C-alpha positions in Angstrom: 90.6 59.6 82.5 87.3 59.9 80.8 87.6 61.7 77.3 84.1 63.5 78.0 85.7 65.1 81.2 87.8 67.6 78.7 85.0 68.6 76.7 82.6 71.8 77.0 79.1 71.8 75.5 80.2 75.0 73.3 83.3 75.2 71.1 85.9 77.6 72.0 88.9 78.7 69.9 91.5 77.5 72.3 90.2 73.9 73.1 93.3 72.9 75.2 92.5 76.0 77.7 89.9 73.9 79.3 91.0 71.3 81.7 89.2 69.1 84.2 92.5 67.9 85.8 94.8 69.4 88.5 98.4 70.3 88.4 100.7 69.3 91.2 104.3 68.6 91.5 104.6 69.9 87.6 102.2 67.5 86.2 98.8 67.7 84.9 97.1 64.7 86.5 93.7 63.2 87.7 93.3 62.2 91.4 95.0 59.2 92.4 91.7 57.9 93.4 90.3 59.0 90.2 87.6 60.6 92.1 85.7 63.4 90.6 83.0 65.8 91.4 80.2 67.2 88.9 80.2 71.1 88.2 76.6 72.3 87.5 75.8 74.8 84.9 73.3 77.1 86.9 71.2 78.2 84.0 70.1 74.5 83.5 71.2 72.8 86.5 72.6 70.0 84.3 76.3 68.8 84.8 78.7 70.9 82.8 81.7 68.5 83.4 83.4 66.8 86.1 86.7 67.9 87.8 89.2 66.1 89.5 88.7 65.5 93.5 91.9 65.4 95.1 92.8 64.3 98.6 94.5 65.3 101.8 97.8 63.4 100.7 97.7 65.3 97.5 97.5 68.5 98.8 100.5 67.7 101.0 102.6 66.7 98.0 101.5 70.2 96.3 102.6 71.9 99.4 106.1 70.3 99.6 106.7 70.7 96.0 105.9 74.2 96.4 108.4 74.8 98.9 111.1 73.3 96.9 110.3 75.4 94.0 110.3 78.3 96.2 113.7 78.3 96.9 114.8 77.9 93.4 112.4 80.3 91.9 113.4 83.1 94.7 117.4 82.6 94.1 117.2 82.2 90.7 115.3 85.0 89.6 115.0 88.9 90.1 112.5 91.4 90.0 112.8 92.3 86.3 112.6 88.6 85.3 109.5 88.2 87.6 107.9 91.1 86.1 108.6 90.0 82.9 106.6 86.7 83.1 103.4 88.7 84.6 103.7 90.6 81.4 103.6 87.5 79.1 100.8 86.0 81.5 98.9 89.4 81.2 99.1 89.3 77.2 97.9 85.5 77.3 95.0 86.4 79.4 93.8 89.0 77.2 94.5 86.9 73.9 92.2 84.4 75.2 89.5 86.6 76.8 86.7 85.3 75.0 87.3 81.6 75.5 88.1 82.5 79.2 84.9 84.3 79.4 83.0 81.4 77.7 84.3 79.1 80.6 83.5 81.6 83.2 79.9 82.3 82.0 79.1 78.6 81.8 80.4 77.4 85.3 79.3 80.8 87.0 76.4 81.9 85.2 77.1 85.2 84.9 76.3 87.1 81.6 79.2 86.7 78.9 79.7 90.5 78.7 80.0 90.6 82.3 82.5 87.6 82.4 84.7 89.4 79.5 84.8 92.4 81.8 86.0 90.2 84.7 88.8 88.5 82.7 90.1 91.9 81.8 89.8 92.9 85.1 91.7 89.9 86.2 94.4 90.6 83.8 94.6 94.2 85.3 95.8 92.7 88.7 98.8 90.7 86.5 99.8 93.9 84.6 99.8 95.9 87.8 101.9 93.5 89.9 104.2 93.2 87.0 105.0 96.8 87.4 105.0 97.1 91.3 107.5 94.0 91.5 110.4 96.2 90.1 109.3 99.0 92.6 109.6 97.1 95.7 112.1 99.0 97.9 114.0 98.4 100.9 115.6 101.2 103.2 118.6 102.5 104.7 118.0 103.7 108.1 120.3 106.1 109.9 121.8 104.4 112.7 121.7 105.5 116.4 125.4 103.4 117.0 128.5 104.9 115.7 130.1 103.5 112.5 126.7 101.4 111.5 124.4 101.0 108.9 120.7 99.7 109.2 119.3 98.1 106.0 115.9 96.6 105.6 115.2 94.2 102.7 111.9 92.9 101.4 111.6 89.3 100.7 109.0 86.8 99.8 106.9 84.9 102.5 107.5 81.6 100.8 104.6 79.1 100.2 101.3 80.9 99.7 97.9 78.8 100.2 95.3 80.4 98.2 91.5 79.6 98.5 89.2 81.7 96.2 85.2 81.9 96.0 83.0 81.4 93.0 81.7 84.6 92.4 84.7 86.0 90.8 86.4 83.0 89.4 89.3 84.7 87.4 89.8 88.1 89.4 90.1 86.4 92.8 92.7 84.0 91.3 94.8 86.9 89.7 94.4 89.4 92.8 96.2 86.8 95.0 98.7 85.0 92.9 100.2 87.8 90.7 101.4 89.5 93.7 102.7 86.3 95.2 104.5 85.9 92.3 105.8 89.3 91.9 107.2 89.0 95.5 108.9 85.7 94.8 106.5 83.2 96.4 104.9 79.9 95.2 101.1 79.0 95.4 99.0 76.1 96.1 95.5 77.2 94.8 92.4 75.5 96.1 89.7 76.8 93.7 86.0 76.8 94.3 84.4 73.5 93.6 81.4 75.6 92.2 83.7 77.0 89.6 87.2 75.3 89.3 87.8 75.4 85.3 88.5 79.5 85.1 91.2 78.8 87.9 92.6 75.8 85.8 92.5 77.6 82.6 94.5 80.7 84.1 97.3 78.2 85.4 97.5 77.0 82.1 98.2 80.0 80.8 100.7 81.1 83.6 102.7 77.8 82.5 102.6 79.0 79.1 103.8 82.2 80.1 107.0 80.6 81.5 106.4 80.2 85.1 108.1 77.5 86.5 105.9 74.7 87.0 107.0 73.9 90.7 105.8 77.1 92.0 102.1 76.6 90.8 99.9 74.0 91.8 96.1 74.1 91.3 94.1 71.6 93.3 90.6 71.1 93.0 88.6 69.3 95.8 85.3 68.8 97.5 86.9 67.3 100.7 87.2 70.1 103.2 89.7 68.6 105.3 92.2 68.1 102.4 91.9 71.8 101.9 92.5 72.3 105.6 96.2 71.6 105.0 96.9 74.8 103.4 95.8 76.5 106.8 97.8 73.7 109.2 100.8 72.6 107.1 103.9 74.1 108.4 105.7 74.6 105.2 102.6 77.1 104.2 103.8 80.3 105.3 100.7 82.5 104.2 97.4 81.7 103.5 94.9 84.2 101.8 91.0 83.5 101.7 88.2 85.1 100.4 84.7 83.7 101.4 82.5 83.4 104.3 83.4 85.2 107.8 82.7 81.9 109.6 85.0 80.0 107.6 87.6 82.9 107.4 87.7 82.9 111.5 88.1 78.9 111.5 90.8 79.2 109.0 92.4 82.1 111.1 92.5 80.1 114.3 94.1 77.0 112.4 96.8 79.3 111.0 97.5 80.5 114.3 99.1 77.0 114.9 102.1 77.6 112.9 101.9 81.7 113.0 101.1 82.0 109.1 100.3 85.2 107.8 96.7 85.7 106.8 94.9 87.7 104.7 91.1 87.4 104.9 88.6 88.9 102.8 85.4 88.1 104.3 81.6 89.1 104.4 80.2 92.3 104.0 77.0 94.1 105.1 76.9 97.1 103.0 74.9 100.2 103.9 73.8 102.3 100.5 72.9 105.8 101.8 70.8 108.4 99.8 70.8 111.7 101.4 68.1 114.4 100.4 70.7 116.6 98.9 72.0 113.7 96.2 71.7 113.6 92.7 68.7 110.9 92.8 69.2 109.5 89.1 73.0 109.2 90.2 72.0 107.1 93.3 69.7 105.1 91.2 72.5 104.3 88.8 75.0 103.6 91.6 72.3 101.1 93.2 71.9 99.0 90.0 75.8 98.8 89.9 76.5 97.8 93.2 73.3 95.7 94.1 72.7 93.8 91.0 76.2 93.4 89.4 76.9 89.7 89.2 73.1 89.1 89.8 73.7 90.8 93.4 76.5 87.9 94.5 79.2 90.1 95.2 80.8 90.5 98.8 80.5 94.6 98.1 76.8 94.8 97.0 74.6 97.0 98.7 72.6 95.1 101.4 70.7 97.8 103.3 69.4 100.8 101.3 68.6 104.0 103.3 66.8 106.7 101.7 65.9 110.1 103.0 62.4 110.5 103.6 62.0 113.2 101.2 63.6 111.5 98.5 62.2 108.0 99.2 59.5 107.6 96.6 61.3 109.2 94.0 64.2 106.9 94.5 61.8 104.0 95.0 60.0 104.3 91.8 63.0 105.2 89.6 64.7 102.0 90.9 61.5 99.8 90.3 61.7 101.4 86.5 65.0 100.2 85.8 64.7 96.7 87.4 61.6 96.3 85.3 64.0 96.5 82.4 66.1 93.5 83.4 66.0 90.4 81.4 67.1 87.3 83.1 68.5 84.0 81.4 71.5 81.9 80.3 74.6 83.9 80.7 76.0 83.1 77.1 72.6 84.0 75.7 72.3 87.3 73.6 70.3 90.1 75.2 70.6 88.7 78.5 71.1 91.3 81.2 71.4 89.2 84.4 72.1 85.6 84.7 71.3 83.0 87.2 72.2 82.6 90.6 75.0 79.9 91.1 73.1 77.2 92.3 69.7 76.2 93.8 70.7 77.2 97.4 71.5 80.6 96.5 68.1 80.6 95.1 66.4 79.4 98.2 68.4 81.8 100.3 67.1 84.9 98.1 63.5 83.6 98.6 64.2 83.3 102.4 65.6 86.9 102.7 62.6 87.9 100.4 60.0 86.3 102.8 61.7 87.3 106.1 61.4 91.0 105.1 58.0 90.6 104.1 57.0 89.1 107.4 59.0 91.7 109.3 56.9 94.6 107.4 58.7 95.0 104.4 56.7 96.0 101.1 57.3 94.0 97.7 57.0 96.8 95.0 58.0 94.6 92.2 57.4 90.7 91.4 54.7 90.2 93.8 51.3 91.4 95.4 51.4 92.3 99.2 48.8 94.3 101.3 49.7 98.0 100.4 49.6 99.4 103.7 53.0 97.7 104.7 55.9 99.6 105.2 58.7 99.7 102.4 61.7 97.4 102.5 64.0 100.3 101.5 64.6 102.0 104.8 64.0 105.7 105.2 65.6 108.0 107.5 65.4 111.8 108.5 68.9 112.6 110.0 72.5 112.2 109.2 73.0 110.8 112.8 70.3 108.4 112.6 71.5 106.8 109.2 75.2 106.6 110.3 74.5 104.7 113.6 72.1 102.2 111.5 74.8 101.9 108.8 77.4 101.1 111.6 75.2 98.9 113.7 76.8 95.6 112.4 79.9 93.4 112.8 80.6 93.9 109.1 82.7 96.7 107.6 83.7 95.8 104.0 82.1 98.4 101.6 79.5 101.3 101.9 78.3 103.9 99.7 76.6 107.2 100.1 75.3 109.8 97.7 75.6 113.4 98.7 76.3 116.8 96.9 77.4 118.3 99.9 81.4 118.5 100.0 81.2 118.8 103.7 79.0 116.1 104.4 80.9 114.0 101.9 84.2 114.5 104.1 82.4 114.1 107.3 80.5 111.1 106.6 83.1 109.1 104.7 85.3 109.4 108.1 82.6 108.4 109.9 81.4 105.1 108.1 83.0 102.2 109.5 84.2 100.3 106.4 87.5 99.5 104.5 86.1 100.8 101.4 83.5 103.7 100.7 81.7 104.7 97.4 80.8 108.4 97.2 78.6 109.2 94.5 79.2 105.9 92.7 78.6 102.1 93.1 81.7 101.1 91.7 84.6 100.9 93.9 86.5 97.7 92.7 89.7 98.6 90.9 93.3 97.5 90.8 94.8 100.7 91.8 92.5 100.9 95.1 93.1 98.8 98.2 90.5 96.3 98.4 89.8 94.9 102.1 87.5 95.7 105.1 87.5 96.1 108.9 86.0 94.5 112.2 84.8 91.2 111.1 85.0 91.8 107.2 88.7 90.6 107.3 92.3 91.4 107.8 94.9 92.7 105.1 94.5 94.5 101.7 94.6 93.3 98.1 95.4 95.1 94.9 96.8 98.8 95.0 100.5 99.7 96.2 99.7 97.9 99.2 98.9 94.4 97.9 102.4 93.4 97.4 103.8 93.7 100.9 101.0 91.3 102.0 103.2 88.5 100.4 106.4 89.9 101.7 108.6 89.8 104.8 110.8 92.7 106.1 114.2 91.9 107.2 116.5 94.2 108.8 120.3 94.1 108.5 122.5 95.9 111.1 126.3 96.1 109.7 129.0 97.5 112.3 131.8 99.3 110.7 135.5 99.5 111.8 136.1 101.7 114.8 139.5 102.6 113.5 
C-alpha cells in the first residue's frame, strides 16, 4: 500500500490513529484488488487521502467472520465484562479527542470546536451502554399453568450490519455499535465514503480497548452492490441504517427477504414554530442551534420556520443579525464559526433550494437582492390549528420544535405534532439519555436511551414445568 495513504496533511499526536485500510477477519488490510477511492477535504476540494475500496466478496468474508466471532463473544463474556470493555473504549476516545476531532474536521468540514463536541458526544454513548449492559434484566412471569414457571431472557440478535452517514462520522458509529457490543453482538460497519477515517480510527481504539478482533469489521467501499450484502446476507440478523428515506426503504425491502431486524433513522422535514406568546430571543437562539448546527447538515435541523404574524418581523430581524455574525471557512482554522458543506453537490442543492424559494415567492433577506414586495420565506401564521395542520402536512416525522410560554399550549401542541422527537423552547434535543428516532416515513426504532439496547436483543421465553407430586 502506498505509504502516503496513511498520512494526513496535518500532524496529530497519535499518528497510528489515522488509517486508510479496512479491518476484516481480524486483520488491517487493503482491498484484494488494491482499489481505493479519494476522500475530499470539503474546504479546499482537494484530495485529503485515499481509502481502501472493498468488494462484495470481502463483505461476505467480514460477515462470516463476524458470525463466528459473535458465537465466541457471547458465550465467553458476561454483561460485566462487556461493560468493562466499553468503559475502556470510552476512556480511549476521550484521551484521543483532539486527534479524532482533527480527522473528523478535515474529512467532514465542521469546525474543530464542533468536531470535539461530537467526539465527546460519541463517547457518551459508549459510557451509557457500558452502564446499560449490566442492567438488562429478564422477567419471571406468573404462569397460568399449575406447577409451572415462565422466564424471559434477553439475548443478542447476532451479526449486525451498520451503515452510517457522513454528517456525524463519530456519533453515528458509537450510537449503533456501543449497544450492539453491550448486548453481545458482532458488527460489520460500512462507513460513509465521504468520511471513512473517523470510523476507522474509532475501530482502532475499540481494538485497543480489548474487544475481540473477530467481532468488529470496518469495510469501506464505494461499491453500492457490495454494501447491500449487509441487507441480504442470511447471517446478518439486523441492519441499522441512518440516511435518506429512499435508501432506507430499499434496505428495508431487501432485509425482508431474510426477516432481519431493522433500525432505520431516516429523513426529516422539521417544523419550527414560534407562537405569539414565545420568548422571541430564546426562539432565535433555538433556531440558530437547530438550523445551523453542522452548517445545517443534520437530520433534525429546522426545515420550515413558522412564526406568528405578531412577532414575525421581530424574529426575522433578530435572526438576520445573528446570521450576519457568522464566519465561514476551513473547519480547523481559528475563529471559524461554520465550516463548508460536505461537497459540491451539497452546495448545488442549497443553491437550488434558495432559487426555488425565490421563484415561489420567497424573499431573500440576507445575502442577495430581490424585489422588496415579495413575501417572506419564513412562513407566518395566525392560529394554532392552522400551524399544526401545516406542520403535520408531510410524510416525515422525525423532529419538531416550538416555542411558547403557555404551559397548556406546550402540553397540547406537543401531543398534536406528529414527530418522534420534539423540542419545546429549545433547539437542542439530541442527548444520550433521550430516545432518538422518528415516525411515519422518518424511520423505525430508537437509538440511545434506555430503549436503545433492546434494538439489539431478542426476547426468549422459557416455560419450566414442575413435578405434579
